[in-house]
Each structure stands twice: as structure tokens, then as C-alpha cells.
LOMIFI-770626 format. One record per residue: residue in one letter; x, y, z of N, C-alpha, C in turn. Coordinates in nm, 2 decimals. Each point is the difference from the previous one (the first is absolute). Layout:
<sites>
{'A'; {X; Y; Z}; {X; Y; Z}; {X; Y; Z}},
...
</sites>
This chain:
<sites>
{'M'; {0.08; -0.12; 0.00}; {-0.08; 0.12; 0.00}; {0.08; 0.13; 0.00}},
{'S'; {0.12; -0.01; 0.07}; {0.08; 0.12; 0.00}; {0.05; 0.03; -0.14}},
{'D'; {0.03; -0.10; -0.08}; {0.05; 0.02; -0.14}; {-0.11; 0.07; -0.08}},
{'N'; {-0.12; -0.03; 0.03}; {-0.11; 0.05; -0.07}; {-0.02; 0.15; 0.03}},
{'K'; {0.02; 0.04; 0.13}; {-0.01; 0.13; 0.04}; {0.11; 0.09; -0.06}},
{'T'; {0.12; -0.05; -0.01}; {0.11; 0.07; -0.06}; {-0.02; 0.02; -0.15}},
{'A'; {-0.05; -0.10; -0.07}; {-0.03; 0.01; -0.14}; {-0.11; 0.10; -0.02}},
{'E'; {-0.10; 0.00; 0.09}; {-0.11; 0.10; -0.02}; {0.05; 0.14; 0.03}},
{'K'; {0.08; 0.01; 0.11}; {0.05; 0.13; 0.04}; {0.09; 0.05; -0.11}},
{'G'; {0.10; -0.08; -0.06}; {0.08; 0.03; -0.10}; {0.11; 0.10; 0.03}},
{'M'; {0.10; 0.01; -0.08}; {0.11; 0.10; 0.02}; {0.00; 0.09; -0.12}},
{'Y'; {-0.03; 0.12; 0.01}; {-0.01; 0.09; -0.11}; {0.10; 0.11; 0.01}},
{'L'; {0.06; 0.04; -0.11}; {0.10; 0.11; 0.00}; {-0.06; 0.11; -0.09}},
{'S'; {0.02; 0.12; 0.05}; {-0.04; 0.12; -0.08}; {0.09; 0.01; -0.12}},
{'E'; {-0.04; 0.08; -0.10}; {0.09; 0.01; -0.12}; {0.13; 0.07; 0.04}},
{'E'; {0.00; 0.10; 0.09}; {0.12; 0.07; 0.04}; {0.09; -0.10; 0.07}},
{'Q'; {-0.05; -0.09; 0.09}; {0.08; -0.09; 0.07}; {0.07; -0.10; -0.10}},
{'L'; {-0.08; -0.05; -0.10}; {0.05; -0.09; -0.10}; {0.11; 0.07; -0.08}},
{'T'; {-0.02; 0.12; -0.04}; {0.10; 0.08; -0.07}; {0.13; 0.01; 0.07}},
{'R'; {-0.01; 0.03; 0.13}; {0.12; 0.02; 0.08}; {0.08; -0.14; 0.02}},
{'I'; {-0.08; -0.10; 0.01}; {0.07; -0.14; 0.02}; {0.06; -0.03; -0.14}},
{'L'; {-0.06; 0.02; -0.11}; {0.05; -0.04; -0.13}; {0.12; 0.09; -0.03}},
{'T'; {0.00; 0.13; 0.04}; {0.11; 0.09; -0.03}; {0.12; -0.04; 0.08}},
{'A'; {-0.02; -0.04; 0.13}; {0.11; -0.04; 0.08}; {0.06; -0.13; -0.05}},
{'A'; {-0.08; -0.09; -0.05}; {0.04; -0.13; -0.05}; {0.09; 0.02; -0.13}},
{'V'; {-0.05; 0.09; -0.08}; {0.07; 0.02; -0.13}; {0.13; 0.07; 0.03}},
{'N'; {0.00; 0.10; 0.09}; {0.13; 0.07; 0.04}; {0.10; -0.10; 0.06}},
{'A'; {-0.05; -0.09; 0.09}; {0.09; -0.10; 0.06}; {0.06; -0.09; -0.11}},
{'A'; {-0.08; -0.03; -0.10}; {0.05; -0.09; -0.11}; {0.10; 0.07; -0.08}},
{'K'; {-0.02; 0.13; -0.02}; {0.09; 0.08; -0.08}; {0.13; 0.03; 0.07}},
{'A'; {0.00; 0.01; 0.13}; {0.11; 0.04; 0.08}; {0.12; -0.10; -0.03}},
{'P'; {0.12; 0.06; -0.01}; {0.12; -0.09; -0.02}; {0.03; -0.09; 0.12}},
{'S'; {0.05; -0.11; -0.03}; {0.04; -0.09; 0.11}; {0.13; 0.06; 0.07}},
{'I'; {0.04; -0.06; 0.11}; {0.11; 0.05; 0.07}; {0.13; 0.00; -0.08}},
{'L'; {0.02; -0.10; -0.08}; {0.12; -0.01; -0.09}; {-0.01; 0.11; -0.11}},
{'E'; {-0.12; 0.02; -0.06}; {-0.02; 0.10; -0.10}; {0.02; 0.14; 0.06}},
{'Q'; {-0.05; 0.02; 0.12}; {0.02; 0.13; 0.07}; {0.15; 0.03; 0.02}},
{'K'; {0.07; -0.10; 0.04}; {0.15; 0.02; 0.02}; {0.06; 0.03; -0.13}},
{'E'; {-0.04; -0.06; -0.11}; {0.06; 0.03; -0.13}; {-0.03; 0.14; -0.05}},
{'I'; {-0.13; 0.04; 0.03}; {-0.04; 0.14; -0.03}; {0.09; 0.10; 0.08}},
{'E'; {0.02; -0.03; 0.12}; {0.08; 0.09; 0.09}; {0.14; 0.01; -0.05}},
{'K'; {0.06; -0.12; -0.04}; {0.13; 0.00; -0.06}; {0.01; 0.09; -0.12}},
{'Q'; {-0.10; -0.01; -0.09}; {0.00; 0.07; -0.12}; {-0.01; 0.15; 0.02}},
{'I'; {-0.08; 0.04; 0.10}; {-0.01; 0.14; 0.04}; {0.13; 0.05; 0.05}},
{'E'; {0.07; -0.07; 0.09}; {0.13; 0.04; 0.05}; {0.10; 0.01; -0.11}},
{'A'; {0.00; -0.09; -0.10}; {0.09; 0.00; -0.11}; {-0.03; 0.13; -0.09}},
{'D'; {-0.12; 0.03; -0.02}; {-0.04; 0.13; -0.07}; {0.05; 0.12; 0.07}},
{'K'; {-0.01; 0.00; 0.14}; {0.05; 0.12; 0.07}; {0.15; 0.01; -0.01}},
{'R'; {0.07; -0.11; 0.01}; {0.15; 0.00; -0.01}; {0.04; 0.05; -0.14}},
{'R'; {-0.07; -0.05; -0.10}; {0.03; 0.03; -0.14}; {-0.03; 0.15; -0.02}},
{'N'; {-0.10; 0.06; 0.05}; {-0.03; 0.14; -0.01}; {0.11; 0.08; 0.07}},
{'L'; {0.04; -0.04; 0.12}; {0.10; 0.07; 0.07}; {0.14; 0.00; -0.07}},
{'L'; {0.03; -0.12; -0.06}; {0.12; -0.02; -0.08}; {0.00; 0.09; -0.12}},
{'S'; {-0.12; 0.01; -0.07}; {0.00; 0.09; -0.12}; {0.02; 0.14; 0.04}},
{'V'; {-0.06; 0.05; 0.11}; {0.02; 0.14; 0.04}; {0.15; 0.02; 0.03}},
{'E'; {0.06; -0.10; 0.07}; {0.15; 0.01; 0.03}; {0.08; 0.01; -0.12}},
{'M'; {-0.03; -0.09; -0.10}; {0.07; 0.00; -0.13}; {-0.01; 0.13; -0.07}},
{'A'; {-0.12; 0.06; 0.00}; {-0.02; 0.13; -0.07}; {0.09; 0.10; 0.07}},
{'R'; {0.01; 0.00; 0.13}; {0.08; 0.10; 0.07}; {0.15; -0.02; -0.03}},
{'V'; {0.04; -0.12; -0.01}; {0.14; -0.03; -0.03}; {0.03; 0.04; -0.15}},
{'E'; {-0.09; -0.02; -0.09}; {0.01; 0.04; -0.14}; {0.01; 0.15; -0.01}},
{'E'; {-0.08; 0.07; 0.08}; {0.00; 0.15; 0.00}; {0.14; 0.05; 0.05}},
{'E'; {0.05; -0.07; 0.10}; {0.13; 0.04; 0.06}; {0.11; -0.03; -0.10}},
{'R'; {-0.01; -0.11; -0.07}; {0.10; -0.04; -0.10}; {0.00; 0.10; -0.12}},
{'I'; {-0.11; 0.04; -0.04}; {-0.01; 0.10; -0.11}; {0.06; 0.13; 0.05}},
{'H'; {-0.03; 0.04; 0.12}; {0.05; 0.13; 0.05}; {0.15; -0.01; 0.01}},
{'A'; {0.05; -0.11; 0.05}; {0.15; -0.02; 0.02}; {0.07; 0.00; -0.14}},
{'R'; {-0.07; -0.07; -0.10}; {0.06; 0.00; -0.13}; {0.01; 0.14; -0.06}},
{'K'; {-0.10; 0.08; 0.02}; {0.01; 0.13; -0.06}; {0.09; 0.09; 0.07}},
{'H'; {0.00; 0.00; 0.13}; {0.08; 0.10; 0.08}; {0.13; -0.06; 0.04}},
{'G'; {0.03; -0.13; -0.02}; {0.13; -0.06; 0.03}; {0.10; 0.01; -0.11}},
{'C'; {-0.05; 0.03; -0.12}; {0.10; 0.00; -0.11}; {0.02; 0.14; -0.04}},
{'S'; {0.12; 0.04; -0.03}; {0.03; 0.14; -0.04}; {-0.01; 0.01; -0.16}},
{'H'; {-0.02; -0.11; -0.07}; {-0.01; -0.01; -0.14}; {0.13; 0.06; -0.07}},
{'S'; {0.11; 0.00; 0.08}; {0.12; 0.05; -0.06}; {0.12; -0.07; 0.06}},
{'R'; {0.12; 0.00; -0.07}; {0.12; -0.07; 0.05}; {0.12; 0.09; -0.03}},
{'Y'; {0.11; -0.04; 0.07}; {0.12; 0.07; -0.02}; {0.06; -0.04; -0.14}},
{'P'; {0.06; 0.09; -0.07}; {0.04; -0.03; -0.14}; {0.11; -0.12; 0.00}},
{'S'; {0.00; -0.07; -0.10}; {0.10; -0.11; -0.02}; {0.13; 0.06; -0.01}},
{'G'; {0.10; -0.07; 0.05}; {0.14; 0.05; -0.01}; {0.04; 0.08; 0.13}},
{'T'; {-0.09; 0.02; 0.09}; {0.03; 0.08; 0.12}; {0.01; -0.11; 0.11}},
{'K'; {0.04; 0.05; 0.12}; {0.03; -0.09; 0.11}; {-0.13; -0.08; 0.03}},
{'N'; {-0.11; 0.06; 0.01}; {-0.13; -0.07; 0.03}; {-0.08; -0.03; -0.13}},
{'G'; {0.06; -0.01; -0.11}; {-0.07; -0.01; -0.13}; {-0.11; -0.11; 0.01}},
{'G'; {-0.12; 0.03; -0.04}; {-0.11; -0.10; -0.01}; {-0.07; -0.01; 0.13}},
{'Q'; {0.05; 0.06; 0.11}; {-0.07; -0.01; 0.13}; {-0.11; 0.11; 0.00}},
{'N'; {-0.10; -0.03; 0.09}; {-0.11; 0.09; 0.02}; {0.05; 0.14; 0.04}},
{'S'; {-0.05; 0.11; -0.06}; {0.05; 0.13; 0.04}; {-0.12; 0.08; 0.05}},
{'P'; {0.02; 0.11; 0.07}; {-0.12; 0.08; 0.04}; {-0.08; 0.04; -0.12}},
{'R'; {-0.13; 0.02; 0.02}; {-0.09; 0.03; -0.11}; {0.05; 0.13; -0.08}},
{'G'; {0.01; -0.02; -0.13}; {0.04; 0.11; -0.08}; {0.15; 0.02; -0.02}},
{'Q'; {0.08; -0.07; 0.08}; {0.14; 0.02; 0.00}; {0.06; -0.13; -0.08}},
{'G'; {0.08; 0.02; -0.09}; {0.05; -0.11; -0.08}; {-0.09; -0.02; -0.13}},
{'E'; {0.00; -0.12; -0.05}; {-0.07; -0.03; -0.12}; {-0.14; -0.06; 0.03}},
{'W'; {-0.10; 0.04; -0.08}; {-0.13; -0.05; 0.02}; {0.00; -0.15; -0.05}},
{'C'; {-0.06; -0.09; 0.07}; {-0.02; -0.14; -0.04}; {-0.13; -0.02; -0.06}},
{'T'; {-0.03; 0.07; -0.11}; {-0.13; -0.01; -0.06}; {0.01; -0.03; -0.15}},
{'G'; {-0.11; -0.05; -0.05}; {-0.01; -0.02; -0.14}; {-0.15; 0.00; -0.03}},
{'G'; {-0.03; 0.01; -0.13}; {-0.14; 0.00; -0.04}; {-0.03; 0.02; -0.14}},
{'Q'; {-0.12; 0.03; -0.04}; {-0.03; 0.02; -0.14}; {-0.14; 0.07; -0.01}},
{'L'; {-0.02; 0.05; -0.12}; {-0.13; 0.05; -0.03}; {-0.10; -0.11; -0.01}},
{'C'; {-0.12; 0.03; 0.05}; {-0.10; -0.12; 0.01}; {-0.14; 0.03; -0.06}},
{'G'; {-0.01; 0.10; -0.09}; {-0.13; 0.03; -0.05}; {-0.04; 0.14; 0.02}},
{'R'; {-0.13; 0.02; -0.02}; {-0.05; 0.14; 0.01}; {-0.12; 0.00; 0.10}},
{'N'; {-0.01; 0.12; 0.06}; {-0.12; 0.02; 0.09}; {-0.12; 0.00; -0.09}},
{'P'; {-0.10; -0.08; 0.04}; {-0.12; -0.01; -0.08}; {-0.08; 0.13; -0.01}},
{'Q'; {0.00; 0.08; 0.10}; {-0.07; 0.13; 0.00}; {0.07; 0.11; -0.08}},
{'T'; {0.13; 0.02; 0.03}; {0.07; 0.11; -0.06}; {0.08; -0.04; -0.12}},
{'G'; {0.04; -0.12; -0.02}; {0.08; -0.05; -0.11}; {0.15; 0.03; 0.03}},
{'A'; {0.04; 0.04; 0.12}; {0.14; 0.03; 0.03}; {0.07; -0.13; 0.03}},
{'E'; {0.13; -0.01; -0.04}; {0.08; -0.11; 0.02}; {0.01; -0.03; 0.15}},
{'R'; {0.01; -0.13; 0.04}; {0.03; -0.04; 0.13}; {0.12; -0.08; 0.01}},
{'A'; {0.07; 0.00; 0.11}; {0.13; -0.07; 0.02}; {-0.01; -0.08; 0.13}},
{'V'; {0.08; -0.11; 0.01}; {0.01; -0.07; 0.12}; {0.15; 0.00; 0.03}},
{'L'; {0.03; 0.04; 0.13}; {0.14; 0.00; 0.05}; {0.00; -0.10; 0.11}},
{'I'; {0.10; -0.09; 0.00}; {0.01; -0.11; 0.10}; {0.14; 0.01; 0.07}},
{'C'; {0.00; -0.01; 0.14}; {0.12; -0.02; 0.07}; {0.05; -0.14; -0.02}},
{'T'; {0.12; -0.02; -0.04}; {0.05; -0.13; -0.02}; {0.05; -0.07; 0.13}},
{'R'; {0.00; 0.07; 0.11}; {0.03; -0.06; 0.13}; {-0.12; -0.05; 0.07}},
{'C'; {-0.11; 0.07; 0.00}; {-0.12; -0.04; 0.08}; {-0.12; -0.02; -0.08}},
{'S'; {0.00; 0.03; -0.13}; {-0.11; -0.02; -0.10}; {-0.11; 0.10; 0.03}},
{'W'; {0.03; 0.11; 0.06}; {-0.11; 0.10; 0.02}; {-0.02; 0.07; -0.14}},
{'T'; {-0.13; 0.03; -0.03}; {-0.03; 0.05; -0.13}; {-0.06; 0.14; 0.01}},
{'W'; {0.03; 0.08; -0.10}; {-0.07; 0.13; -0.01}; {-0.05; 0.01; -0.14}},
{'I'; {-0.13; 0.03; -0.01}; {-0.06; 0.02; -0.13}; {-0.03; 0.15; -0.01}},
{'F'; {0.04; 0.07; -0.10}; {-0.01; 0.14; -0.02}; {-0.01; 0.04; -0.14}},
{'E'; {-0.04; 0.13; -0.02}; {-0.01; 0.05; -0.14}; {0.13; 0.09; -0.01}},
{'P'; {0.09; -0.04; -0.09}; {0.13; 0.08; -0.01}; {-0.03; 0.14; -0.07}},
{'T'; {0.08; 0.09; 0.04}; {0.00; 0.14; -0.07}; {0.06; -0.02; -0.13}},
{'V'; {-0.01; 0.10; -0.09}; {0.05; 0.00; -0.13}; {0.16; -0.02; 0.00}},
{'P'; {0.07; 0.07; 0.09}; {0.15; -0.03; 0.00}; {0.03; -0.14; 0.05}},
{'E'; {-0.08; -0.05; 0.10}; {0.02; -0.14; 0.04}; {-0.03; -0.10; -0.11}},
{'L'; {-0.11; 0.03; -0.07}; {-0.04; -0.09; -0.11}; {0.11; -0.01; -0.10}},
{'E'; {0.06; 0.12; -0.04}; {0.11; 0.00; -0.10}; {0.12; -0.08; 0.06}},
{'F'; {0.03; 0.02; 0.13}; {0.11; -0.07; 0.06}; {-0.02; -0.15; 0.00}},
{'I'; {-0.12; -0.04; 0.03}; {-0.03; -0.14; 0.00}; {0.01; -0.06; -0.13}},
{'Q'; {-0.05; 0.07; -0.11}; {0.00; -0.05; -0.13}; {0.15; -0.01; -0.05}},
{'Q'; {0.09; 0.09; 0.04}; {0.14; 0.00; -0.04}; {0.08; -0.10; 0.08}},
{'S'; {-0.01; 0.00; 0.14}; {0.09; -0.07; 0.08}; {-0.06; -0.11; 0.08}},
{'G'; {-0.13; -0.01; 0.01}; {-0.07; -0.10; 0.09}; {-0.01; 0.05; 0.14}},
{'M'; {-0.04; -0.08; 0.09}; {-0.03; 0.04; 0.14}; {0.10; -0.06; 0.10}},
{'M'; {0.10; -0.06; -0.04}; {0.10; -0.06; 0.09}; {0.06; 0.11; 0.08}},
{'G'; {-0.01; -0.01; 0.14}; {0.06; 0.10; 0.08}; {-0.07; 0.13; 0.02}},
{'M'; {-0.13; 0.00; -0.05}; {-0.08; 0.13; 0.01}; {-0.05; 0.02; 0.14}},
{'A'; {0.00; 0.12; 0.05}; {-0.06; 0.03; 0.13}; {-0.15; -0.01; 0.00}},
{'P'; {-0.05; -0.05; 0.11}; {-0.15; -0.01; 0.01}; {-0.06; 0.14; -0.01}},
{'P'; {-0.12; 0.01; -0.06}; {-0.07; 0.12; -0.01}; {-0.06; 0.06; 0.13}},
{'P'; {-0.02; 0.13; 0.01}; {-0.06; 0.05; 0.12}; {-0.14; -0.07; 0.03}},
{'T'; {-0.04; -0.01; 0.12}; {-0.13; -0.07; 0.03}; {-0.12; 0.07; -0.06}},
{'E'; {0.00; 0.13; -0.02}; {-0.12; 0.06; -0.06}; {-0.02; -0.04; -0.14}},
{'R'; {0.10; -0.05; -0.07}; {-0.01; -0.04; -0.14}; {-0.03; -0.15; -0.01}},
{'L'; {-0.01; -0.07; 0.10}; {-0.02; -0.15; 0.00}; {-0.15; -0.03; -0.04}},
{'V'; {-0.02; -0.10; -0.08}; {-0.13; -0.05; -0.03}; {-0.03; -0.11; 0.11}},
{'S'; {0.10; -0.08; 0.02}; {0.00; -0.10; 0.11}; {0.14; -0.05; 0.04}},
{'E'; {0.01; -0.06; 0.11}; {0.13; -0.05; 0.04}; {-0.02; -0.13; 0.09}},
{'G'; {0.10; -0.08; 0.00}; {-0.02; -0.12; 0.08}; {0.08; -0.11; -0.06}},
</sites>
């Protein structure tokens, strides 16, 4: 008789209660296992380390570029002297540069030239003046002094 009373009484759930139960069951089924969770945490830590490393590498690269530009005088003592070929203070001695004409400015049609330091590979792209252009066409750019910064198109 007690079974009959339970069956008659019945156990009923409201729609809201059923929705909460089903949502909890689905979320529990979708949740990663302990091993999966550990793997996810390892991946997150690896991503954090990778991001920190990339920031550090960018900082080091910036320092390297700065040291390359400011650490080279782009000149050397003349050959045949006591310190021939050694690095000299900037602008004293022979310029260690070379380059060539490299086309025209698309907007103005003016010639452009690239000058390169043969010691550190620093480059200057600029538009030569008429006397410079004549000199370049006659003698080339070997040992030419870098142009003033206000005339540079780009450098690096």
C-alpha cells in the first residue's frame, strides 16, 4: 500500500528545476577532467612564458640596434698609419661607407641613393644634391660621408 501512495503522490519537478538540473549535468559533462585541467594550466603557463620571452627579446633587439648605430663611428684610421684600419672617432679618418643610386622618388622623381657602413651595415637612404649626384656618377660612393639627418628618407 505504501508503494501505491508514493505512486499516487508522485514526484514532480517544475520546468525551472528541471532546467537547472539539466544545465548542471551538461556543465559537469563538459568540464575537463583533472588531467585535462592540468594540461590546460600547463598550456596557459607556457603561453605566459612565451609572451614574457617575446617582450624580453624585443627589448634586447632594440638595445642591439641602438648599440649598433651608436657604437660604430663609421670611420677608421687611414691605411699606412700606426693604427691603420682601426676604428677612429666619428668623422676622423676615412669613412667606411659604400653605396649606390637606387632609383627615384615616386612622388618627385628625384634620384635616391643608399649609403652603407661596411663595418656595422647601417644604411642611410637619401636624395643626393646635384653636386653629390655628379660626384656619385663620376666616382661612386666609396668613402662618402653620411648625409645630414634632415636629408634622410630613412635609416637603419
